[in-house]
N, C-alpha and C positions, 0 to 999 in steps of 0.2 A: 276076621272079627272074634272075638273070644264065647266060646260054647254058652255061656252063662247071656251075653248079647242077643246072638241068635235065640235062644229062647226064650226071651223076654219079647224080642219081635217077634213071634211066630203066637206067642198068646197075646200080645197090642194089638197086634195091624188091623185085626178086624173092628176094631172098635176104637182106632187111631188111623183114619182115611189119610192124613199126612205121612203117617210113618208108612204104610203100605203102597202111597203113591212112590216115595221116596225110596221103598225096600225096592219095588221091581223097577225102576230107574238105577239102582245101582246095581242089581242081576242085569241088565241087559248090557249094562258100560262093561259089567265084566264079560261078557261073551264077546263083546264086539272087540276089546280088546286079546282077547283070546285067539281072536281070528286073525290081528294085526300080528302079532308075538310067535304065528307060527311059521310066518311069511321069514325067507331068507331075508329077502331087500324089499325097502319100503321107498315108494316115490317120494321125492321131497312132502308133496303134498297131502299122501299118506302117513307123513311122519308126521306133518302140522295136524291133523285128522285125532292121529293118535292121540298125540298132546292135548287135545283141547277136550279129547274124552276122559283123560286121566285129569285133567282139572276138573270137571266137569261130574266125576265118580267122587275125587275128594271133599269138592262143594257138599257133594250129597250124603258124605259118609258123617262130616261134621256135622250136618241137619240130623243125621241120625243120632248122633250121638246126643246132641242137644235135646233130642226126644226121650231117647234112652234115659240122661241123667235126670231130666224131670216126672218119668215114669218111677225110678227106683227111689227118689224123693217123697212122691207121695205115697209110696208102700211101706217107705219106713214108718 
């Protein structure tokens, strides 16, 4: 994410519970993916789990972007 987005998230996450929830999930997904990415070999079930986490992370990021877009519009 861009620096501006990260700053906006930090400023608004306390007053936007949905943004805070999505951001925490995003960070957790990043940590989980990092564990998988450090491994040389993944079993087929681990590969499926990694792909599932990637999809959840992307869906959450899309939702975060919608909230940030709304917040930017409100502050303009």
